[in-house]
N, C-alpha and C positions, 0 to 999 in steps of 0.2 A: 120801715123795712128797706133793706138794700135792694137796689134794682140790678145788682150783679147776678149773673146766671148761677144756677145750681147744677152741679157744683162749680165753683169759681176756680177752675183749674185748667191751665193752658200752657203747653210747652212748645208751641209753634214759634220757631225762630226765623221764619221766612223774612227776608229783607234785612236781616241783621248781619253784621260782620264781626267776627271774633278773632282774637289773637291768642294763641296758646303756646306757651314755652315748654321746652322739653318734650317735643312731639316725636323725637326719633325713636323712642322706645317706651315701654312701661305704661304708666297711667296717662302720661301726656298723649301718647299715641291713641289710646282709647278715647280720651276726652275729645280730641280733634274729630275722630270718627263720629262720636255721639252728637256733637254740635252740628256736624255736617248732615247727619241723618235727620236732625230736627229742623233743617232748612237753612242753617246759617252758612254764609261764605266764611272760609277759615284761612287765616294767615298761620302757617306752620313754621315755628321757630325752634331751632336747636343747633348744636355745634356740628353734628355729623351731616354734612350736605348731601351725601349719597343716599342716606336713609330718608331725608326730607324729600328728595326728588322721587324716590320710589313710592312714598306715601302719596305725594301729589299726583303722580301718574295714576295710581290706583283710584284715588278720589275723583279725578277728572274723568276717568273711564266710566264712572257711575253718574256723571252729570253734575258733579260738585264744582263750584268756583272756589279755587284755592290759590295760595301763593306761598311757595317754599322760600323762606328767608333765613339763611344761615345766621346764627346769633350766638355769641358767647355773652351770657348775661352779666359776667364780671366786668364787661366793658360798658361803662355808663353811656358814653357817646354812641356806641353801637345800639344800645337799647332805645335811645331817643330816635336814632335814624330808622330803626326797624318799625317803629310805630308810624313814622312818616311814609316809609316804603309800603307798608301794609295798606295805608289809606290811599296812596297813589295807585296801587294795583287793584284794590277791591272796593274802595269807597270808605266813607266814615266809619270808624270803629265804634261799636257800642258795648262789646264784651271783651274782657281780659281775664284769662286764666293763668295766674302765676304758679306754674307747676314745676319748673326746673328747680332741682335741688341736688345736693350731694351730701352723703354722710361723711363723718370723719373717722369713725371706727378706731379711735385712739384715746388714750388717757390724756387728760388735759395737760399735765406737766411734761408729757413727752411729745407734744405736737410741735412740729417745726413752724416757724412764723409764716412761711409761704402757704402752708395748709390752713392755718388760722385765717389768713386773708382770703383764700379761695372759698372757704366755707361761709364766712361772713358776707363776702361779695355775692356769692351765688344764691344763698338762701335768704338774705335780707336786703342787701343794698340793691341788687337787681330788681326784685319785686317793688321796692320803694320807688326807684327811678321810673320803671314802666308805669306804675300806678299813677304817679304824679304827671307824667307826660300825657297819658290818656285823659286824666282829669282836666288838665289845662285845655285840651282840645274840646272836650265835652262842654266845659263851662263857657268857652268862647262861642260855641254853637248853640248854647242854651238847650242842650240835648241830654236826655237821661242816659244812664249807663249802668253796667253791672261788672263788678270786679270780684273774682273768687280767688282767694289765696289758698294754696294747698299747704296745710300745716302738718301735724303728725301727733299721734298720741304720746310721742316722746316729749312733747311740750308739757305734758301733765304727769309723766312718770319717768323716773330715771333710777336704775338700780345700781349704778356705779361700775358697770362693766365696760366702759368706754363710750365715746360719742357724747360726752358732756356738752361740747360746743354745739353740736347738732341740736340737742335739746334746748339749749339757750336760744339759738336762732329761731327755732320754731315757736317758742314762747313769745319771742319778740314779734314774729309775724302775726301772731294772734292779737297782741297789743296794738300793732300797726293797723290791723283790721278794725279794731274797736275805735281807735282815735280818728282814723280817716273817715270812718262811717259817720261820725258826729260832725266832723268838719265839712263834709260834702253832702250831708243829708239835704240841706236847703237847695242844692243843685240837682236833686233827684238822681244822685249817683249812689247806688247801693254797694256796700263793701262787706263781704262775708267770707268765711273760711270753712274749709272741710279739714277735719283732723282724722285721717285714716289710721287704723291699726296696722297690723301686719297683713299685707296683700301680696299676692304673687306678682313678681316683677323682676326685671333684670337686676335692680338694686338688691332686692331680697334674695335672689339666687346667690349673690356674692356673700351675703351674710350667712346663709344656710351652709355654704361651703366651709366657712370659718368655724361656726359654732354648732352645726348639726340641726336636726329638725326641731325647731322651737315650738311647732304647732302642737306637739304632744303635751305641752304644759298648759295649753289653753283649755277652757271649759268645754268647748265644742271640737277641740282637736283638729282644727283646720285653719288654713289661711283664707283670707278674703279673695274673691275673684274680682278683678277690676270692673267687670260688668255690674257688680253690686253697688258701684258708686254712681252709675248712670242717673238714677232717679234723683239723687241728692244734687248732683251737678245741674241737671236740667231744672230742678225746682229753683235753685238760686239764681239762674240766669234768665228765667222765664217770667212772664207777667204774673204768674201764680204767687210770687214772693214779693210783691210790690212793697209791702210794709216791713219786710224783714231786712234789717241792716245792722251791722256790728255784731253778728252772731257767728259762733263757731259750732258747727255740727260734728259731733264725734260719731265715727262709723268704725266700730272695732269689734263687733260680735261679742262683746263682753270679755275681750282678751285682757283688758287692763282694769285694775281695781279703781274704785271711785272714792 
């Protein structure tokens, strides 16, 4: 019989340091708050420095140790530097949430090359660079770590209405999750992904303005609330998921066919 407690479930992140990208709005903002509420110190990364500072002020007022770090994830050198700065200010990182992402909302044959580059660099290259930089540091310290990549149900379903490249990048993020999990398992670095469906966010607001209320076509006629991702995120970064790596958890309320 196992000598682990019943139930073996723990989401206490006290003493851990997390870096979250895309924290200036939407899911990333929520993720930073959730990790802080669970006890982690948090490096807040995004392009909009004013919003980072506002979030940092709010978290510090509640007793949270955090560091606002302006970051454009399309800049590989800046990604590497951000990991170093986060560790300088908060201590060794153990958690990375690759949340920053952009949609393309365009047909493939009509996309200008600069948009192609931005989507690829933001959604795939940036998370790759950040993951590898954290892994190098964890391996050197012989320390365990958790990486959570934010994918999308768009990786699994595309209806031809635009955003083909977005779908491709999210599918690649999931394959990146699987391959890096195998390569780094022996170092006790767990790599997993969350594939949300349609959730209320700043990005979703822009889509709804273009195409109307898509929620009425869903079985439950609603968008997800970002709070409904809290438990999935905490599970994947906490001691509770020690044996879970290389996994993509779909959270979409049955919006998308299987």
